[in-house]
C-alpha positions in Angstrom: 1.9 15.5 12.9 2.9 11.9 12.3 4.9 11.2 9.1 3.3 7.9 8.0 6.0 7.2 5.4 8.7 7.4 8.1 6.7 5.3 10.5 6.3 2.6 7.9 10.0 2.6 7.0 10.9 2.3 10.7 8.6 -0.8 11.1 9.1 -2.2 7.6 10.6 -5.5 8.7 7.9 -6.1 11.2 5.1 -5.2 8.7 6.6 -7.6 6.1 6.9 -10.3 8.7 3.2 -10.0 9.6 2.2 -10.1 5.9 4.3 -13.2 5.4 2.7 -14.8 8.5 -0.8 -14.1 7.2 0.0 -15.6 3.8 1.0 -18.8 5.6 -2.6 -19.3 6.8 -4.9 -18.7 3.7 -8.6 -19.1 4.5 -11.5 -18.6 2.1 -14.2 -16.1 2.7 -16.3 -16.7 5.8 -13.8 -19.1 7.3 -11.0 -16.7 8.4 -10.9 -17.8 12.0 -7.1 -18.2 12.2 -6.4 -15.1 10.2 -8.8 -13.0 12.3 -7.1 -14.3 15.5 -3.6 -13.4 14.2 -4.7 -9.9 13.1 -6.4 -9.3 16.5 -3.2 -10.5 18.3 -1.0 -8.1 16.3 -3.4 -5.2 16.9 -3.5 -5.9 20.7 0.4 -6.1 20.8 0.4 -2.7 19.1 -1.7 -1.3 21.9 -5.0 -1.0 20.1 -8.4 -1.7 21.6 -9.6 -4.7 19.7 -13.1 -5.9 18.8 -13.5 -9.4 17.3 -16.5 -11.3 15.9 -17.7 -8.4 13.8 -19.9 -10.0 11.1 -18.4 -13.4 12.3 -14.6 -13.0 11.6 -14.2 -9.3 11.2 -11.7 -7.5 13.4 -11.7 -3.8 14.4 -8.7 -2.1 16.0 -9.3 1.2 17.8 -6.5 3.6 18.6 -8.0 6.2 20.9 -6.2 9.5 21.6 -7.0 12.6 23.5 -6.4 14.8 20.5 -9.3 16.3 18.6 -9.5 16.0 14.9 -10.4 13.7 12.1 -10.7 9.9 12.4 -8.8 7.6 10.0 -10.3 4.3 9.0 -8.3 1.6 7.2 -10.2 -1.4 5.7 -8.7 -4.6 4.4 -9.9 -8.0 3.3 -8.5 -11.1 5.0 -9.9 -13.9 2.8 -7.8 -15.9 0.5 -8.9 -16.3 -3.1 -8.4 -19.6 -4.9 -5.6 -19.3 -7.4 -4.6 -21.9 -10.0 -0.8 -21.7 -10.4 0.3 -21.7 -14.0 4.0 -21.2 -13.3 4.8 -24.8 -12.4 6.2 -23.6 -9.0 3.3 -24.8 -6.8 
């Protein structure tokens, strides 16, 4: 069985890099064209079967195996929410 914690630690720098990349292209709901393209690109590079255009900008990544057993689904939002900075740093 795969140890998810070890897998995440092994790829931590790459995961953080992807997160930082996505935060550089904030898009409000129903306009996430660039974000969806970036997510799809990363999933393809990871070897997943990718479906795009799901409910306009949704992305689905499928990792098929020959092994029987349960299926895992992970869902995430890609839209950016408008935020008013109160720290004076923006």
